[in-house]
SEDOMI-235436 format. One record per residue: residue number from 1; residue in one letter; x, y, z of N, C-alpha, C in turn. Coordinates in Angstrom, 2 decimals, decimal comma. Layout:
<pts>
<pt NUM A <X Y Z> <X Y Z> <X Y Z>>
...
</pts>
This chain:
<pts>
<pt 1 X <100,64 6,42 -52,07> <99,81 7,12 -50,76> <100,43 7,10 -49,30>>
<pt 2 X <100,04 7,27 -48,08> <100,41 7,71 -46,98> <98,74 7,07 -46,28>>
<pt 3 X <98,46 5,77 -45,70> <97,87 5,18 -45,05> <97,60 5,11 -43,47>>
<pt 4 X <96,80 5,64 -42,81> <96,45 5,47 -41,21> <95,57 3,74 -41,10>>
<pt 5 X <95,59 2,95 -40,25> <95,29 2,00 -40,18> <94,71 2,24 -38,72>>
<pt 6 X <93,25 2,56 -38,44> <92,33 2,37 -37,17> <91,24 1,62 -36,99>>
<pt 7 X <91,37 1,07 -35,68> <91,51 -0,29 -35,26> <90,41 0,11 -33,61>>
<pt 8 X <89,40 -0,53 -33,81> <89,68 -0,58 -31,98> <90,21 -1,74 -30,73>>
<pt 9 X <90,24 -2,40 -32,05> <90,72 -3,93 -30,68> <92,47 -3,41 -30,91>>
<pt 10 X <92,79 -4,19 -30,00> <94,11 -3,73 -28,77> <94,89 -4,68 -30,46>>
<pt 11 X <93,95 -5,73 -31,65> <95,14 -6,59 -32,60> <93,74 -6,48 -33,42>>
<pt 12 X <94,10 -5,60 -35,12> <94,07 -4,89 -35,77> <94,01 -6,37 -36,34>>
<pt 13 X <93,03 -6,55 -37,50> <92,61 -7,48 -37,86> <90,82 -7,91 -38,58>>
<pt 14 X <90,01 -7,20 -37,14> <88,99 -7,50 -36,95> <88,49 -8,87 -36,42>>
<pt 15 X <86,75 -9,54 -37,90> <86,92 -11,14 -37,36> <87,61 -11,93 -37,91>>
<pt 16 X <88,97 -11,72 -39,27> <89,52 -12,88 -39,08> <90,37 -12,35 -38,44>>
<pt 17 X <90,99 -12,15 -37,34> <92,27 -11,89 -35,96> <91,76 -12,63 -35,62>>
<pt 18 X <90,60 -12,30 -35,44> <89,70 -13,15 -33,90> <88,52 -14,30 -33,65>>
<pt 19 X <88,61 -14,60 -35,04> <87,59 -15,80 -35,74> <87,91 -16,98 -35,17>>
<pt 20 X <87,56 -17,58 -36,13> <87,92 -19,13 -35,84> <88,76 -19,78 -36,63>>
<pt 21 X <89,56 -20,96 -36,29> <89,88 -21,05 -36,76> <89,17 -22,95 -37,85>>
<pt 22 X <90,00 -23,35 -39,03> <88,91 -24,47 -39,73> <89,98 -25,60 -39,43>>
<pt 23 X <89,58 -26,86 -39,73> <89,94 -28,01 -39,06> <91,17 -28,21 -39,70>>
<pt 24 X <91,99 -27,09 -40,50> <93,26 -27,69 -40,97> <94,03 -26,45 -40,07>>
<pt 25 X <93,14 -25,72 -39,73> <93,82 -24,91 -38,30> <94,33 -23,33 -39,51>>
<pt 26 X <93,73 -22,86 -40,44> <93,99 -21,61 -40,93> <92,72 -20,67 -40,60>>
<pt 27 X <92,66 -19,28 -39,86> <92,69 -18,44 -39,51> <91,08 -18,50 -40,59>>
<pt 28 X <89,89 -17,78 -39,82> <88,54 -18,13 -40,78> <88,23 -17,09 -40,04>>
<pt 29 X <86,70 -16,35 -40,65> <85,56 -15,85 -40,12> <84,18 -16,03 -40,76>>
<pt 30 X <83,87 -15,84 -40,02> <82,13 -15,88 -40,11> <80,85 -15,18 -41,19>>
<pt 31 X <82,08 -14,28 -41,13> <81,04 -13,87 -42,36> <81,45 -13,06 -43,75>>
<pt 32 X <80,37 -12,91 -43,98> <81,24 -11,95 -45,87> <81,68 -10,37 -45,79>>
<pt 33 X <82,42 -10,19 -46,41> <82,34 -8,33 -46,79> <82,63 -8,54 -48,36>>
<pt 34 X <81,86 -7,23 -48,64> <81,58 -6,26 -49,63> <81,04 -5,31 -49,32>>
<pt 35 X <81,30 -4,86 -50,85> <80,78 -3,19 -50,75> <80,16 -3,15 -51,48>>
<pt 36 X <78,43 -3,04 -50,66> <76,92 -2,45 -51,47> <77,12 -1,51 -51,96>>
<pt 37 X <76,15 -0,80 -52,44> <76,60 0,60 -53,36> <75,79 1,83 -52,03>>
<pt 38 X <76,21 0,95 -50,66> <75,15 2,10 -49,86> <77,15 2,64 -49,81>>
<pt 39 X <77,94 1,97 -50,03> <79,79 2,13 -49,42> <80,03 3,49 -50,34>>
<pt 40 X <79,55 4,68 -49,84> <79,87 5,62 -51,76> <81,32 6,19 -51,27>>
<pt 41 X <81,81 6,00 -49,70> <83,03 6,34 -49,56> <84,36 5,83 -49,80>>
<pt 42 X <83,63 4,18 -50,05> <85,14 2,96 -50,50> <85,01 3,63 -51,89>>
<pt 43 X <83,44 4,10 -52,86> <83,50 4,07 -54,44> <84,22 5,35 -54,90>>
<pt 44 X <84,21 6,20 -53,61> <84,93 7,98 -54,01> <86,08 8,10 -54,11>>
<pt 45 X <86,71 6,73 -53,26> <88,00 6,30 -52,90> <88,54 6,05 -53,80>>
<pt 46 X <87,75 5,09 -54,74> <88,39 4,09 -56,16> <88,37 5,37 -56,73>>
<pt 47 X <87,44 5,79 -57,40> <87,66 7,17 -58,26> <88,79 8,36 -57,98>>
<pt 48 X <89,23 9,10 -56,88> <89,98 9,48 -56,85> <91,50 8,83 -57,10>>
<pt 49 X <91,62 7,48 -56,73> <92,63 7,05 -57,31> <92,75 6,17 -58,41>>
<pt 50 X <92,06 6,77 -59,39> <91,67 5,84 -60,44> <91,29 4,40 -60,93>>
<pt 51 X <91,02 4,53 -59,58> <90,40 2,73 -59,87> <89,29 2,36 -60,88>>
<pt 52 X <89,23 2,39 -62,20> <87,59 1,64 -62,13> <88,22 1,35 -63,15>>
<pt 53 X <87,39 0,52 -64,36> <87,49 -0,52 -65,38> <88,17 -1,34 -65,53>>
<pt 54 X <89,40 -0,72 -66,20> <90,14 -2,20 -65,84> <90,86 -2,26 -64,73>>
<pt 55 X <91,48 -0,71 -64,06> <91,72 -0,83 -62,83> <90,28 -0,81 -61,28>>
<pt 56 X <89,51 -1,70 -61,99> <88,95 -1,40 -60,82> <89,11 -3,49 -59,88>>
<pt 57 X <89,41 -3,01 -58,55> <89,93 -3,99 -57,91> <88,54 -4,80 -57,66>>
<pt 58 X <87,42 -4,32 -57,55> <86,60 -5,82 -57,24> <85,81 -6,36 -57,87>>
<pt 59 X <85,10 -7,17 -57,53> <84,42 -8,62 -58,89> <83,39 -7,74 -59,00>>
<pt 60 X <82,50 -7,94 -59,22> <81,16 -7,76 -59,36> <80,45 -8,80 -58,82>>
<pt 61 X <79,02 -8,40 -58,23> <77,94 -8,92 -57,30> <78,31 -10,86 -57,27>>
<pt 62 X <77,77 -11,11 -56,32> <77,85 -12,76 -56,75> <76,72 -13,85 -55,53>>
<pt 63 X <76,27 -14,72 -55,97> <74,87 -14,90 -55,35> <76,51 -15,76 -54,11>>
<pt 64 X <75,54 -15,78 -52,58> <75,81 -16,63 -51,69> <75,25 -17,38 -51,14>>
<pt 65 X <76,33 -18,41 -50,56> <75,95 -19,38 -49,92> <75,72 -20,16 -47,91>>
<pt 66 X <75,36 -20,69 -48,12> <75,26 -21,20 -46,44> <75,47 -22,48 -46,83>>
<pt 67 X <76,27 -22,33 -46,08> <77,29 -23,91 -45,93> <76,40 -23,83 -43,82>>
<pt 68 X <76,21 -25,59 -43,99> <76,31 -26,35 -42,19> <77,09 -27,40 -42,80>>
<pt 69 X <77,70 -28,56 -41,46> <78,07 -29,53 -41,92> <77,50 -30,52 -42,49>>
<pt 70 X <76,51 -30,20 -43,17> <76,49 -31,04 -44,10> <76,05 -31,24 -44,97>>
<pt 71 X <76,44 -29,52 -45,53> <76,82 -28,86 -46,99> <75,75 -27,70 -47,06>>
<pt 72 X <75,95 -27,53 -48,37> <75,44 -26,02 -48,70> <73,79 -26,08 -48,77>>
<pt 73 X <73,18 -25,28 -47,98> <71,64 -25,19 -47,34> <71,17 -24,84 -48,23>>
<pt 74 X <71,66 -23,52 -48,61> <70,42 -21,93 -48,87> <72,01 -21,60 -49,74>>
<pt 75 X <70,97 -20,99 -51,17> <71,50 -20,24 -52,03> <71,11 -18,52 -52,17>>
<pt 76 X <71,30 -17,10 -51,85> <70,69 -16,73 -52,47> <71,33 -15,71 -52,98>>
<pt 77 X <70,57 -15,53 -54,51> <71,00 -14,21 -54,96> <71,71 -13,33 -55,52>>
<pt 78 X <71,73 -12,53 -56,06> <72,40 -10,92 -56,76> <70,15 -10,29 -56,56>>
<pt 79 X <70,47 -9,48 -55,20> <68,70 -9,50 -55,03> <68,20 -8,14 -56,16>>
<pt 80 X <69,72 -7,58 -56,34> <69,54 -6,22 -57,41> <69,30 -6,41 -58,84>>
<pt 81 X <69,33 -7,69 -59,19> <68,71 -8,23 -60,41> <67,70 -8,64 -60,61>>
<pt 82 X <66,92 -9,37 -59,65> <65,83 -9,60 -59,28> <64,55 -7,92 -58,83>>
<pt 83 X <63,05 -8,88 -59,17> <61,86 -7,50 -59,41> <61,77 -8,09 -57,94>>
<pt 84 X <61,97 -6,15 -57,62> <62,14 -5,74 -56,43> <60,77 -6,10 -56,35>>
<pt 85 X <60,70 -6,62 -54,89> <59,80 -6,49 -53,85> <59,77 -6,63 -51,93>>
<pt 86 X <58,93 -6,65 -51,48> <59,24 -6,25 -50,39> <60,32 -7,36 -49,67>>
<pt 87 X <61,53 -6,41 -48,28> <62,12 -7,50 -48,30> <61,70 -8,86 -48,31>>
<pt 88 X <61,69 -9,19 -46,83> <61,02 -10,74 -47,10> <60,04 -11,18 -47,91>>
<pt 89 X <59,36 -10,38 -48,55> <58,97 -11,72 -49,48> <60,14 -11,39 -50,51>>
<pt 90 X <60,64 -10,88 -50,99> <61,67 -11,02 -52,00> <63,15 -12,26 -51,47>>
<pt 91 X <62,97 -12,27 -50,17> <63,96 -12,97 -49,35> <63,44 -14,42 -49,73>>
<pt 92 X <62,25 -14,43 -49,49> <60,88 -15,45 -48,92> <61,57 -16,59 -50,36>>
<pt 93 X <61,12 -16,12 -52,06> <61,02 -15,68 -53,07> <61,87 -16,62 -54,02>>
<pt 94 X <63,30 -15,35 -53,57> <64,92 -15,49 -54,22> <65,52 -16,40 -54,05>>
<pt 95 X <65,04 -16,73 -52,91> <66,36 -17,29 -51,95> <66,21 -18,72 -52,61>>
<pt 96 X <66,80 -19,89 -52,84> <66,47 -20,87 -53,04> <67,41 -21,85 -51,59>>
<pt 97 X <66,63 -22,50 -50,56> <66,78 -23,09 -49,87> <66,60 -24,97 -50,41>>
<pt 98 X <67,91 -25,49 -50,40> <68,09 -26,47 -51,35> <68,05 -28,15 -50,14>>
<pt 99 X <67,33 -27,50 -48,95> <67,22 -28,94 -48,06> <65,67 -28,57 -46,74>>
<pt 100 X <65,16 -27,05 -46,87> <64,43 -26,87 -45,57> <62,26 -28,37 -46,96>>
<pt 101 X <62,11 -28,51 -45,86> <60,98 -28,97 -46,08> <59,89 -27,95 -46,22>>
<pt 102 X <58,90 -28,14 -47,15> <57,14 -27,52 -47,36> <57,44 -26,53 -46,15>>
<pt 103 X <56,97 -27,69 -45,48> <56,59 -27,08 -44,05> <57,07 -26,19 -43,26>>
<pt 104 X <58,57 -26,43 -43,67> <59,47 -25,33 -42,42> <59,24 -24,08 -42,97>>
<pt 105 X <59,26 -24,98 -44,62> <59,26 -23,14 -45,43> <57,97 -22,01 -44,99>>
<pt 106 X <56,81 -23,80 -44,92> <55,72 -22,56 -44,49> <55,89 -22,17 -42,65>>
<pt 107 X <56,53 -22,69 -42,32> <56,40 -21,92 -40,88> <57,13 -20,84 -40,84>>
<pt 108 X <57,91 -20,00 -41,80> <58,37 -19,04 -42,10> <57,76 -17,90 -42,21>>
<pt 109 X <56,23 -18,11 -42,85> <55,98 -16,96 -42,98> <55,57 -15,70 -42,26>>
<pt 110 X <54,59 -16,37 -41,09> <55,38 -15,10 -40,01> <56,38 -14,20 -40,26>>
<pt 111 X <57,35 -14,38 -39,85> <58,74 -14,24 -40,28> <58,71 -13,63 -41,61>>
<pt 112 X <58,28 -14,13 -43,12> <57,82 -13,49 -43,73> <57,37 -11,77 -44,38>>
<pt 113 X <56,05 -12,12 -43,37> <54,87 -10,86 -44,01> <56,06 -10,14 -42,93>>
<pt 114 X <56,25 -10,08 -41,16> <57,38 -9,48 -40,79> <58,34 -8,76 -41,45>>
<pt 115 X <58,61 -9,03 -42,21> <60,06 -8,20 -42,49> <58,90 -7,24 -43,90>>
<pt 116 X <57,86 -8,23 -44,86> <57,36 -7,20 -45,22> <56,71 -6,36 -45,35>>
<pt 117 X <56,51 -5,31 -43,90> <56,40 -3,93 -43,54> <57,10 -3,34 -43,18>>
<pt 118 X <58,77 -4,08 -43,35> <59,15 -2,63 -43,33> <59,24 -1,99 -44,70>>
<pt 119 X <59,65 -1,03 -43,93> <59,29 0,42 -44,53> <60,83 1,46 -44,81>>
<pt 120 X <61,67 0,81 -45,70> <62,85 1,63 -45,71> <62,30 3,15 -46,73>>
<pt 121 X <61,76 3,83 -47,25> <61,63 4,44 -48,18> <62,13 5,77 -46,89>>
<pt 122 X <62,70 6,76 -48,31> <63,21 8,13 -47,50> <62,23 8,89 -46,66>>
<pt 123 X <60,81 8,82 -46,69> <59,95 9,11 -45,51> <59,98 9,06 -44,77>>
<pt 124 X <59,76 7,02 -44,72> <60,22 6,07 -42,92> <61,20 6,41 -41,99>>
</pts>
C-alpha cells in the first residue's frame, strides 16, 4: 500500500514530536491515544485491509490512570462496560479517586450536575 502522511505542522509527529521530555530524556506526550467506536474510518480501513480477528492490530479497551508527582491519583474504568448514566454522574460514581478527601469530592457536585445536563441524544 502507498501511504501519504498529512500533518499541519512543519515537523510531523503531533504531540509526541512537540511534547516534553521525561526525566530520562525520552520524548513523551501528555495525553492518550485510542480508537473509540466513533472512529468509523479507521475501523473501515482495518476491515478493508483484512485486519480483524487474529490480525487485529488493536488491543481492547483498558482502564486509564491519572498520575501526579505523588503517583497514581485516579483510575477511570471502561465506561462502556458500566451501567449507562448521565456523563457527570457516571464519571463521579465509577471513577476511583485514590487521594481525594470526601470534602474535595463533595465540592465537585456542581460540576457533576452540569455535566449530567448534557444531552447527547440524536435529537439534541
